[in-house]
N, C-alpha and C positions, 0 to 999 in steps of 0.2 A: 504493499500499499505505499509506504514511504517513497518508493521509487517511482510510483504512479504520479504522487503529488510533485515530487521533484521534477518530473519530466514536464508536467503541465506547468510549472513555475518557470522553468527554462524557456519553453516555448512562448509564453506570454510576455517574457522579458525580451526575447527576440523580436517580438511582433511590435512591441513598444518602441524599440530602438529604431525601426525601420521608419524612414520619412519619404514622403511621395516627392519625387524631384519635379520641381517646377519646369515649364518649358523654358527654353532659352529665350531671354528677352533681349531685343535689339534696342540699342539706344537711339535716340533721336539723332539725325545727323543734319547738320545745318550747313548749306551752301555757303561758302565764303567767296569773297570777290579776289581775283588774281590780282597780284600787284607786279605790274610789269617794271623792269629795271631799265630805265631810259634817263635821258635828261630832265624829264620832268620830276623824278624822285629827288627829293630834297635830302642833302646831307644831314648827317646827325652832328650838328655843331659842338656839342659837348665832346663827343668822341673825337673829333678832329683836334680839338684843343689839346686832349690828351696825348694823342699821338704825334702832334707836330714836332716836339723836340726830337723825338726819335727818327722821325722821317727826315728832318735837316741834317741829323747827324749821319745818317744813312746816305743821303744824297751827296754831302760833303766827301765822304770816303769813296763811294762809287765814281765820282767825278774826278778823282785824281788821275793824273797823268803818270803812266807808267812806263811808256815807251813812245816811239814815234816811228812812222813809216812814210816813205816818199812815194810810194805806189799802193794801189789798192791790193788788199790781200783777198784772194777769193778761193773758192773750191771746186772751180769749173776746170774740166780738163783731165787727163789721166795723170798729170804731173803738176798739179795745182800748187802755186807757190804758197798758200796757206796750209794745204795738207803735208807737203815736204816740210815746212817750218815746223808744225806741231808733231810730226813724225820724228823729227830730229831733236825736239825738245824732250819727247818720250825717250828717246835713245839716251841722250846725254844725261837726263835725270837717273834713269834706271841704272846706267853704267856706273854712275858716281856712287850709288847706293850699293850695287853689288861689289865693287872694289873695296868698298868699306866694311861690309858684312859678311861677304862671301869669299872675299879675296880672289874673286874671278871678274872677268870682263864681259859685258853684254855684246853679243854678236850682231844683233839686228833688232829692229823695232817695226811693228805695223799697229795702225789703228783704223778705225772705219770711219769713211767719209759721211756715213748717216750721223755720227756722233758729233760732227762739226756742224752746228745749227745754223750759222750765219756767216756772213763775210766781215772784214774790218776795212773801213775805208781809209783813203789816203789821209795823213795827218796825225794828230795826237791819239795815241792809244790809251784809252781810259780803263779803269779797272773794270767797269761795268761792260766794257765791250768783251773782256774775257768771260764773264759771266753770261753775257748772250751767246757766245760762241760754244761754251762748254757749261749747259746749265745742270748737268748730271753729275752724282757724287760717285763717279767711277774711280777704282783704286788702279794703280800701276801694279801689274803681276808679272813676274819673270817666270817663264817657262823653260825648263832644261829638257832639250830634246835630243834624241840621237839623230845623226845625220841621215840616216835611212827614212826617219819618220818626217823629215822636212819634205819628202816628195809630195805628200799629202797637201802641204801649204802651196807648193808650186802648181800642182793640178788644180787646186781650187781657183788660183787667178786665170789659169788657162781656160777653164771651163766658164767661169763667171765673167771675165774681161771688166770686172768692176774696179773703179780708181780708188780702192782703200789705200790710203798712203802708207808708204814704207820708207825705212832709213836703213842704209847699209846693205840693202838688198837690189839686186837687178834681175828683173824677170821679163824675158823676151819670148813672145809667141808669134807664130804665123799661121793665121787661119785656124786659131784655138789650139795649135799644137806647139808645144814647148820647144824652143831652139836655143834658148841660152838661159841659165840660171846662176847667179853668182852670189854669195855672201861675203861682205867685206873685200869685194874684189876677186875673190878666188872661188873655185868649183867646191861644191860640197864634199866633204870627206865622210863617207857613210859610217866610218868606226868612231868619228869625233863626236863629243857633247857639244851642243850649241845652246846658247842662252839667248832667247828671244823674249823682248819686252812687249807687253801689250795692255789691254784693259781687263778688268775681271769681266766685263761683259763678253768680250770676244773668248776669253780663256775658257768661259763656260759653256761655248758653244753658240753664242750670238752671231747672227748674220750667217749662220749655218757652217761657222768654222769649226767643224767637228774634229779637225785634224789635231787640235791643241790637246784633246783628251788623252792621246798616247804620251804627253809629256808629264814632267813632275812640276807642280805648282809652287811657286815661291812668292808669297804675299810680301809686299814692302811697306804697307800701310801708308803709301803717298797717294794723295788724292790727284788726279790729273789735271784738274782744274787749279790746284795750288801750285803743282809743278809749273805749269803754263805761266802763271803769274809771277813766280820766281825768276824765270829765265827772261820773260819781258822785261822786268826790272833790271836785270844784268846786262841787258842788251838795249841802251837808250836810243839807238837807230838800228831798227830791224830791216835787213837786207833780204828782199825776196829771193828765194832758191828755186830755180826752175829746170835744174838738171833732170835728164830722162832716167828713171827708175823703172816705170812700167811702161814697156815698148810693146803694144799689142798691134802688130802689123796686120793689115787686112781686116781691122775690126770695123764692123758696122754700125 
């Protein structure tokens, strides 16, 4: 009998604990007017007063002269003067770092033309010019590669015929076939280790540069933009370099 009453008690307790779930209620939605961002939208004057001192400080810093050029620095052509210049700066900065930290010399450098976002006009080169040219936070990476693995790099240029700037490299093709490849003015030694400077973006396969995956990555901690700024400051008068490094004969 006790068990019977206990069972009835448990059943009543369970039933009393259950609650009927009310139907889902949808809140009332009010339609708001869209605010167009245009010249008619008034500035927040109080906010502008707060940021004005910081804006003036930033403008003063960004408008400082860091170098000068007597010619336009552009990214047009297979051997653009700006492309060659920045590839050389990448080489020089990476080589300086490698000699100090690895007791090795860098053999070559390459960057991507797409990473150069604009040109630099004739006249004073301002700090903001470099930020406009290189707005990304890319890092300089040195990749240790076997001579045999450099064939992938050369094949990439032969196939794509893209004007990605290089330094201390010469790549010649005819009708998309490699005819001559040099590194530091010499033919590649398949048994030698080579140190190639590039950006972390390309090192990780950006722009389909998968050939770097065969190498050993060595981070430098140097931002490409910071490197460019330092070398512009070291060279008060930039001389455009238009020597032929990529020679795509028969390119259409």
